[in-house]
N, C-alpha and C positions, 0 to 999 in steps of 0.2 A: 504494500500500500504506500503510495507516494505521500509526501508531507502535506501537499495541498488537499488530497482526499481526506486525510486524517483531520485537518483543520476544518474542512467543510462538514465533516461528520460531527465534530464537536460543536460547531455553530448550530447545526440542526438540533442537536441534543439540548443545548441551553435555550434555544428559542422555544422548543416544545415545552420545556420546564416553565418558561415564562407564560406561555399560553395556558397551561394548566393552573398556574398560580393565580393569574388574573381571573380565570373562570371561577375558581373557588371563591375569590373575593366577591364576584358578582352574585354567586349563589348564596353566600353568607349574608350579603347585604339585604337581599330580599327576604330571606328567612328571618333575619333579625327584625326587619320592618313589619312583617306579618305577625310575628310572635312577640314583639317588643322585647327582644333579647338584648339588653343593654351590654351584658358581658361580651356577647359576640360582636356587637358594634365596636366595643373598645378593642377587641382583637383585630378587627378589620383595619382600624386606624393604625395600630402598631405594625401590622403586616405591610402597610403601604410603603414602609421604608425598604422592605425586601423587593417590592415591585420596582421601585426606583433604582435600586442597586442592580437588579436584573437587566433593566434597560441599559444602564451604563456598561455592564459586562458584555451584552450582546453587541452594542454599538462598537465597543473597542475591538471585539473579535472581527467584526465586519471590516473595520478600518485596517486592522493588521493584515487580513487576508488580501485586501485590495493593494495595500502598499508593498507587501512582501512577495506576493505571488502573481499579481497582475492577471487575475483570471479573465477568461474570455467566454463568449457564447453562453451556454447554459449555466456554467459555473458563475459567471458574472451576474446573470439575471437572478440566480438564486440568492446571491449575497445582497444585491440591490433590493430585491423583494423583501428580504428580512429586515434590512436597514430601514426601509420605509414603513414596514408594518410594526416595528417595535415601538415607535412613537405613538401609534394608534392604540396599541395595547396599554401603554402608560396612561393615556387619557381615559381609557375604560376603567383602569384601576383608580384614577382620580374620581370618577363618577361613583364608584362603589364606596369610596371614602366619604364622598359628599352625603350619600344616603346614611351612612353610619353616623356622621355628625348630626344629621337631622334627628336621628333617633336619640342620640345623647342629649341634644338640646331640649327635646320635648320631654323626655323622661317619663312618658306615659303612652299607652297604646294609641295608635292612629285610629280614627273612626272606620270601622270595618265596612259600613255601608258606602262611605265616600270612596274607599279604596276599590270597592267592587264597581261603583258607578263609573270611576275613571279608568277601569280595566288595568289596574296596576299589575296584578298577578298575570293576567293574560299577556300583556306586553313583555313582561319579564320572561315568561315561558317561551315566547317566540324568539327573544334575543338568545336564550340558551340553545334553542334549536339551531339558530344561525351559527352559534359558536361551535357546536358539535360538528356541523358540516365543515367549518373552517379547519378544525383540527384533523378531521379525517382526510380532507382534501390535501392538506400539507403532508401528512404522514404517508398517504398512498399515492401521491402525485396524480390525483384525480381532479381534473379541471371541471368536469361535469358536476362533481359534488360541490365545488366552490360556487358554481353558477346557481345552485339551489337557494343561496342566501338572498338573491335579488328578489325573488317572488315573496319570500317571507318578509323582507324589508318593506315591501308594498303593503302587506297586511298590517305591519306595525304602524306605518304612516296613517292608514285609515283609522285605526283605533285611537291613535294620538290626536288626529284632527277632531274626531268625535269627542274625545275627552276635553278638548279645548272648548267646544260648543257647550258641553255639559257644565264645565266650570263657569263659563260666562252666565249660563242660566242660573246656577246656584248663587253666584255673586249678585246677579240682578234681582234675585228674590230676597236679597239681604240676609242670607244665611248667617246665623251668629257664629258659625265656625269658619268664617272667611280666612283667618290666618292659617288655619290648618289646610284649607282648600288650596291656598296658594303654595304651601309647602309641598303638598302632594303633587300639584302641577309641576313644581320645580323638579321633583323626583322623576316624574313621568318624562319630562323634557330630557333628562339625562339618559333614561332608558331608550328613548327614541334616538338620541344622538349615538348611543352605543350601536344601534342598528346601522347607522351611517358609517361609523368607524369600521365595523365588521365588513360592510360592503367594500370599503376601501381595501381592506386586507385581502378580501376575495379577489379583487381586481389584480392585486400584486401577485397573488398565487397563480392566477391564470396567465399573467404576463410571464412569470417564471416557467410555467409548464408549457404553454402553447405559444409563447413569444407574441402574445396579443397585447395591444395597448388599448384597453377599453375606453379610457378617458379620452383618448384622441378620437376614437370612433364617435363618441358622444358629441364632441365638439364639431366634427364634420357634419353630423346629422343636424345639429342646431343651425349651422350656417347655410344649409340647403334651403 
């Protein structure tokens, strides 16, 4: 095994570790939100330091590979895809921390009916489905698996748009729980944004596997 292959294998390993770590942060944030688990919320905040450290570690490895080995073709696309994706993962980790801090600030359960009205758990479930497709697509080099996230993201967008309408209705009716409604809306906004970030990662994985530039394709369609 050449030194480059060994380094690429290590890069893949630490990237997958970060994928799994951030996914756990997401799952824990929603569990703690639905169950008012303050201890778990505190654990999420503490673990965020590990997420940040993982990002730095992966970025350094990418930079070292590019500087020392000057990879080309598929190897270069692989490194670039990971380098771009790792910052998206860090942002998803930030969103999990945001949810945890909302729980810690409130120190009491969020209204279950409001959570249901705004489809919080449904949106989270769809985000995790996207995440599972991302992990499998990367591990198996299956671009079709990565493409599955685009359809799911559209479902998330529909639920999110409806939640905004419902929020406006509740605020218009002068719901006494207006501050809590706004907090739940802020949480939902992070969940929706996670869908966008995972879509970006899916595009990078497809670029690496199929040498496709989906963002450029979108721009060309928009200019027609």
